[in-house]
N, C-alpha and C positions, 0 to 999 in steps of 0.2 A: 444404456451404460449401467453396469452393476457395481462400479466403483464410486467412492465419494468424489465429487467434482468441485474443484476450486477454480474461480476466475481471478487472475492476478492482473490488475492494470499496471502498465509499465513493466511488464514481466519479461522483457527481452534482455535486460542486463541489470547489473547491480544487485540490490537487495531483492528485487522482484524475481530475477533469475535464480538467485540462491534459494529463495523460498520454494520456487517451482521444483527445483531438483530435490530438495529435502522432502517435500510432500510426495514426490514421485517415489522416493525410497520407502515411504510409508504406504505405498500402494494407491495413491490418489491419481485421478485423471486431472490434468491441469490445462485450462484454457489460458493461453498467453496473449495478452493484449499488447499491441505496439502501435505507435503513431506513424513512424516513417521508416524505421530500420528493419525491413523485412528479413534481411540476412541474419541479423542478430536474433530475431524471434525464431527463425528456423533453426539456428544453432542451439538455442535453448530448448526447443522442442525435441531435437535429437538427443540432447543430454537427459531430458526427462524420460524419454523412451529407454535410453540406455540404463537409467537408474531403476527401471521396472514400472514406470507409470505410463499412462496414455497421454497424448498431447494433441492440441490443436492450436493454431494461431488465428487471431482475429485483429484486423486493422480497425482502429477507431481513434478519433480524437475525443478523449473523455470530457473535454470542455464544450463539446457540441452535442446538444440533446439528441438530434437525429442519429448521430453516430452511436451514442450510448444505446439507444433503443435497438438499432440494427445489430449491435454487438450481442446483446442479450437474446435477440431473436435468432441469431446464428447459433448461439449456444443451445437454445431450445431445439432447433432443427437437427443439430448434430448429436447431442447427448441427452436432451430431454430432462435434465435435472440440474440442480445447483445446491451445494451444501455449504459453500463458503465463498465469500468475496474478500479479497485483499485489495483495499484501496491504496495503491502505491504510486501511481503515476503522478509526477510532480515536476514543477519547474522552479528554479531559484529566482529568476528574474534578474534585473540589473543590480550589480553590487556598487555600493558607494553612498554618498550623502543622500538623505531622504529628499532634499529639496530638488534633486535632479530627476526624481521619479516622475514619469509622465502619466497622464490618464490612460494611455494605451498600455503602458507597463502594468498599471494597477488592474486593468480589465483582464489582461492576459494571465497574470499570475492567479488572480482569484477565480478565473474561469476554469482553470485546470485544478488548482489545489483545493478549492472550496466547492464551487458549483459542480465540478466533475465528481467529487466524492459524494455529494448529495444526490446527484442524478443516478449514479451507480447504486447507491444505497437504496433509493426508491425502487429501482428495478429488482434488486436482490430480495428485499423484504417482501415484495409482491409475490415472489416465487417460493420463498422459504417459510413464510408465516404459517403457523399451524391454524391460525384463525381464517385463513383463506385456502386451506387444503394442502399446505406444504408440510414438510417434515421437520421444520426447524433448521438451525444452522448457525454459522458464525460469520461475523464481519470483523476484520482487522483494519483499522485506519492507521496508516503509517504517518507519524507526525515528526517532530523534531524538538530538541531542547531549545532551539531558537525561540520557541513560544514563551519560555520562561526568561530567557536571557534578553530578549527584546531586539537584538540586532542593531542597536544604535550605531550610526556611522557607516554601516555596511549593508544590512539587509533587513530593514524594518518591515518592508512589504512582505517578504517571505515569512518572517517571524509572526506577523499578524495573521497571515493565512493559516499558519499551523496552530495558532491559538484558536482559530475558528474550528479547526479539525478536532481539537481536544474537547471543545464544548459540544460538537456534533456527537462525539462518542457518548458523552454522558446522557444527552437527550435521547439518542437512539436506544441506548441500553435500557433506559427507563420505559420507553414506549413499547419496545418490541421484546423485552425480556419475557413478558407474559405470553408472547406468541412463539416462544421457543428459540429465539435468536439471541445469542450472546454477542455483544459488541464491545470491543476493547481497543485500546491504543497501544501501539509500540512506538517508542520515542528513541530513535538512534542518536548516539553522540556522533562525534566526528568519525566517519567511516570511509574506508578506502574504496570509493566508487569513482565514477567519472564526473560526479557533481562538484565536489570540492576542488578548488585549484590545487595542483600538486605542491606548490610552495607552502600552502596552508597545512597540508597533510604533513609535510616535512618539518615545519617549524613548530606546530602545535602538539605533535605527538609526545614529546618529552614532558610537556606540562600537564598531561593527563595523569591522574593518580596511578593508574596501572602502567604508565610509561610508554604508551603507544596508542595509535588510532585503532579503531575496531575493523573487523573484517565483515563483509556482507553476510557470510555464512553465520557469524555469531548473532547478528540481528535476526536472520532468518530462523534460527533455532527458537527464538522467542515467539515468532509468528506461528511456527508449527506447534509449539507447546500450547499456545492459547487456543488453537483450533482442535486440539486433541481432547479426548475424554478425561485426561488427567487434569484439565482445567475446567471441569464441568460446572463448578460453582463460581467461576470468575467471570464477572460482567461489569462493565463500566470502569475497568481498571486502566491504569496508566503505567505501562511497563517501560521504565527507562533503562536502556542498554548503552552505557556510555563510559565504561571503565572507571567509574567513580566521579566523572565530571558532572556538576549540577545541571 
């Protein structure tokens, strides 16, 4: 593969799919990870190719170590390089009072939103680090403003998982910056994807300073910029894309 290669977890829809298409327009090859919806991943792959990029799809549950290892090995076998990882796969978990959250809920959300990011980052840096023969690269961790807002009464578990993601970015950027890997966070505000309930999108939009919810493509633009040479001195950053919402 003579193009830059990005692996996007949860790349079959929403922000991940939007980032895949925008990277394709910049000439990237994009590996699209999905957990269950193969048809959506295939549709995104076709859109990537139509935009001028190369595409492949890889099934894996990023909360399972064996799946993560298999995913990166499949990428090695097909394209033989990696220039960027977009840690995007995530789950919200149950909404409602914290007292009703079960141990199983906690384990599930943290396995995908935190453990999955860590496992994928480990695999990525082992391939990209200039200290182990790689050419450097970039990692984008997709977070959420919930980490600052806390999610009280509705989604404390999700908010806590995204707080961990923010800390992960800082640590990784410090440890692997000297190895040629820039690690940054993109923190979307309320965005029109299939994750927020439609009633929340409808009711909250007017309260946002810009008067509406965001679009997946607007968040994806931040991801693509952070992976570009234009952001060559940006590392450990927290890019909030929220229409003015804290």
